[in-house]
N, C-alpha and C positions, 0 to 999 in steps of 0.2 A: 454356485457362488451366489451370495446375496446380491440382489439387484442386477443380475446378469441380463435380464430382459428389459431393463430400463434404458431407453436411449438417452445419449448425452449425459449431462449432470456428473461429469468426472469428479469435480470437487466434492459435491454432496456425497457421492458414493464412497469416495476415499475416506471422508470423515466418519461416515456411519460404519463402513466395513472395519476400519481400524478400531473403533469403539467396541464393535461386536467381537472381533478377534481377541482383543485384550480384556474382554469381560468387564468393560467399564461404561456401559450404556448409561446415559443420563436418565433420570426417572421421568423427566418431562421434556419433550421436544416441541419446537415450533418449526414446521416446514413452511417456508414462505417464498413467494415468487409469483410470476404471472400465472394466469389460469391455463390449465391444460398442458403443463410441461412435465408432469409426472409426480407431483407432490403426493397425491392420494394413492397412486399405485405403489410408491415407495413406502408410504405409511402402512398400507395393507400388507405388503410383503414383510415389513418389520414386525407387525402384529402377528402375522402367521408364524414367523420364525420363533417368536417367544415361546410357543408351546408345541413346536414341531417335534414329532416322535422319532424322526430319523437321525441316525448318527452319521450318515454319509453326506447328505445334502441338506442345506438349510436355506429356505424352507423346501421340503421335498414335494409339496403340493399333492402328495398321494396318500399320506397317512390320514387317519380319521380326524385328527385335530386340524390339519391343514384344510381338508375338505369342508369341515364345519365352519371354520373361519371364513373361507371363501364364499360360503353360502349364507354368511351373517347369522348363523344359528349356534355358534359356540357359546356355551354358558359363561365363559370367562372373557369373551370379547364383547365390548360394549361400543356401539356405533351411534354417534350423535351427529345430526345434520339439521339445517334449517328446514322447518316444515310448518304447515298451517296448524292452528290450534283451535279447533271448533269448540263451541260451548255446549252443545247437546250430546247426549250419549249416542243417539242415532248417528249423528255426523261423525263422532269419534270412531264408531264401528266401521263406517264406510271408509274413513281415512285409513284405518288400520289395514283393511283389505286392499286398498289402493297401494299403500306402501309395501305390503307383502308382495304384490305383483311386481312393483318396481324393483324390489330387491332381487327377485328371481331373474328379471331381465338384466339387472346390473351384474349378477353373478356370471352370466353368459357373456356380457359385454361391459367390462369394468369401466370403460370410458364414458358410459352413459351418465348424463346429468339428470337429476330429478326435475320434473316439470310439473308444477302445480298451477300452471296457468297464471291468472291474475290474482290468485289468493295470496294474501300477505303471509310471509314465512319468517320464522325466527327460531332461535334456540332459547327456550323459555325457562323461567324459574322452576316450573314443574318438571321439565326435563332434567335439570340439575338436582332437584330433590330426589327424583327417582334414581339417578346415578349414585347419589350419596348413600341411599339405602343399600344399593348393590355393593358399594365399596366396603360396607361393614362386615361382609362375609369373606372367608378365605377362598382361594381359588377352588372351584368345584371339580373340574376335570384336569386342568393343566397345572403347570408349575407357577404361572403368573396370570394376573389379569391385565388385559390390554384395553385401553380406552382410546378410541380414534374419534376425534371431533373435526369434521370438515366444515369449512365456512365458519370458522370460529368467530369471525368479526360480526356474525349475526346474533351473537348472544345479547339479550336485553341487558340493561344496566343491572337489574336485580339478579339475573342469571350469572352475569360476570362476577359480581361480588360474592355470590354463593359459591361459584366455581373456584374463586381465589382461595376461599377457606379450605376447600378440598386439597388444593395444591400446597397450601401452607402446612397441612397435617396429613401428608400422603401415607397410604398403606405401603409398607416396605415390599409388598408383593405385587405392586401395580405400576405399570408404565403408561404414561399419557403421551399421545401424539396429536398435536393440533395442526391443522393446515389452514392457510389463508392467503389470499392475494392482496390483502390490505392490512398489514401488520400494525400500521399506525392507528387503526380503528380499535385495537385492543387496549385494555387498561395497561398502563405502564407497569403496574405491579404484577400482572399476569406475564407480561413480556420478561420481566426480571426473574421470574421463577422457571423459565423455560430455556433450554439450550437452543439457540436459533441456528437453523441450517437453511441457507439460501439455495433456491432452485432457479437456475438461470434461464433466460429465454433460449429457445432452441434455434440453432442455425437452420435456414431454409433447406439446405441440402440434406440435413438429417431427417427433417420432417418428410420431405419428398421421398427419400430413400426408404424410410419406414413404411410409408403408404404404398410404395411400389413393391418392395420385397416382402413386407409383412402382411399386407392387406390386399395385394393383387390389383392395385389401382393402375390405370394407364398413366404413363409419365406426364402427359399434358394435363389430364384431370388432376393428378397429384399436385402439379405446380399451381393450378388454380385453387385447389383446396388449401394449400399452404398459404397462398396469398390472402385468401378470404378469411382464413382463421387467424391471421396475424402470427403465423408459424407456431400455432398451438396445436399439437398433435391431438389432444383430447377434443378440441372443438372441430378439428378437421374430420375426425372419425365420426363425430355426431352429424356431420354434413354429408357423409358418403351416400346415404339413402335418398338424398334430395336431387332433383333435377336442377343443377346449379345454373345451367345455361338459361332455362326458362325463368328462374328466379332473377338472374341478372337482367334479362330482357324486361322483366316487370319493374325492376329498380330503375332502369334507364327510362322506362315509360313514365314512372311516377315523377322523376326529376324533370323530365321534359314537360309534363303537364303543369308542374309547379312553376317552371321557368316561363311558360307561355300563358300562365294565368288561366288554365283550363281546370277550374275548380271542380266541376262535376266529374270529370274523368279522374282527377286526383282522388276525390272522395270515394269513387267506386273502387279504385285500386286499394285504398286504405281499408275499406270495409272488407274486401276480399282477403287481405292479409290478416286483419285483426280477428277474423272468425276462427282461425286455426290456432289451437293452443300451442304455445312454444314458437310459432312462426315469427311473430313480431321481432323477437330478439335476433333470430337468424337473418331476418330481412333487413334489420338496421345495420348488421354487419356488412351485408351486401351493399346497402346504400353508402356506407362509409367507404367501402372499397372503390365504388364507382366515383364518388365525389373526390376521393384521393387521386384518381386518375385524371379527373378534370383539372385539379390543381397542377399535377405534373405536366399536363399538356400546356398550360399557360406558362409554366416556369422553365421546363426543360424540353418540352415537345416529345418526351418519351413516356410511354405508359406500359403497364403490365398486361392489361387486356388488349393486346395488340391486334387481335382479330376484329375488334370493334372500334379501331382508331377513327375511321371515317365518320361513323355515327357519333362518337363522343366528341370529335372535333366540331361537328356541326352543332351539337348541344352546347359545347363550351362557348361558342360564339353568342349564344343567347343569354349567358350569365356573365356579368362583369366581375372583376376581381373582388370587389367589396362584397357583392351579393354572394359569391361563391365562398368567401371566407366566413360570412355569416351562416351559410348553409352547413359548412363543415362543422362549425362550432355547435350549431343547433342539433346536428345528428349525434354528436358526442354527448351533449347534454341530455338528449332523448334516451340514449342508451343507459346513461347513469340513472335517469328517472325511472326507467323500466325496472332496473334492479331494485329500486325503492318501492316497487309495486304500484306505481302510478299506472292508470289504465292504458292498455296498449294503443287504443285509438288516439288518445290525446298525445301520446309519445310520437306516434307516426305523423300526426298533424304538425307537431312542433318540429319534427325532423325536417319538414319541408319549409320551416320558418313561416308558417301560415297562421299561427295563433298570435293573438295580440298580447305581448308580455308573457312569453312562455313560462318564465319562472313563477309568475303570479298564478298562471293556470295550473302549473304543477302543484303549487301550494294549496290552492283552493280545492283541487280535486281530491286531496288526501282525505278530506272529511267524508267523501262518499264511498271510501273503500271499506 
């Protein structure tokens, strides 16, 4: 059955299964909702089903068409996502090789997110022009063309306007599936051209159950992963290879250094985190979780990292409510700034509320990217 491996999302699955069974799929879909709750997995499965060669199971995942789609090499499957756009031919070749390796990893582990470090990423006008050229031809191997665009909010203004023209004059043999966690960042005219399907946040018990039963996680570790990921299965799976306990210790160490004014120790920790590509985003999530527990301690006295209650209680005594509120806000602003490709080191500094006028710092830093 379609989407049988997708956890949760009863409403989204019902809508899409009914449309499939009644042969009335919309030509353009927008799957929207929080990060890591199954939007891209559902989109991939729908794209696979469009050209599946099996009459018994859809998608069967075994036929030549399904295997090619899963490997991102089907000639009638077009996958767009935010990426860097280098200016030189040499850099383009290196990027193409890098993306090729990432796609091989993603085939084996579909939950993986692309990590281009601090390089700015976008879906550019060139990406849309290339797509438009491909849309001019009939399906090559399958019955239909499938276009999957993840992170659709990352389209530049030029790209969005060009893509709108494709949606306005679509090929009758093409289906478009866009995914985003920020639908309001898309052009209203693009939104109006798509049938919108909401993907809901996942209940903690479903995330924990999936981690334990599907991925062999220890129940205690699964609970921590669910908490730190904000009940996002995708993000939780990305964290499974990390030493979460050590990372949590480092987050507590950084917040303590910031609270006690130990700037040298704080800078050493930030340098350590900023050196590893992809780590700052994960570390900011950990900081957010620890800071959230500090807030809970002051308000309710109950925390989720209960094994660290004594240490967090001691740390909480060093940060008054106003300072803690400022720190929580600073961490969230830092996470948003990191998504806008602000340099990781500055984001980590701002998360500790140590930069003077962090918003000004974020703005002035963009010129150096």
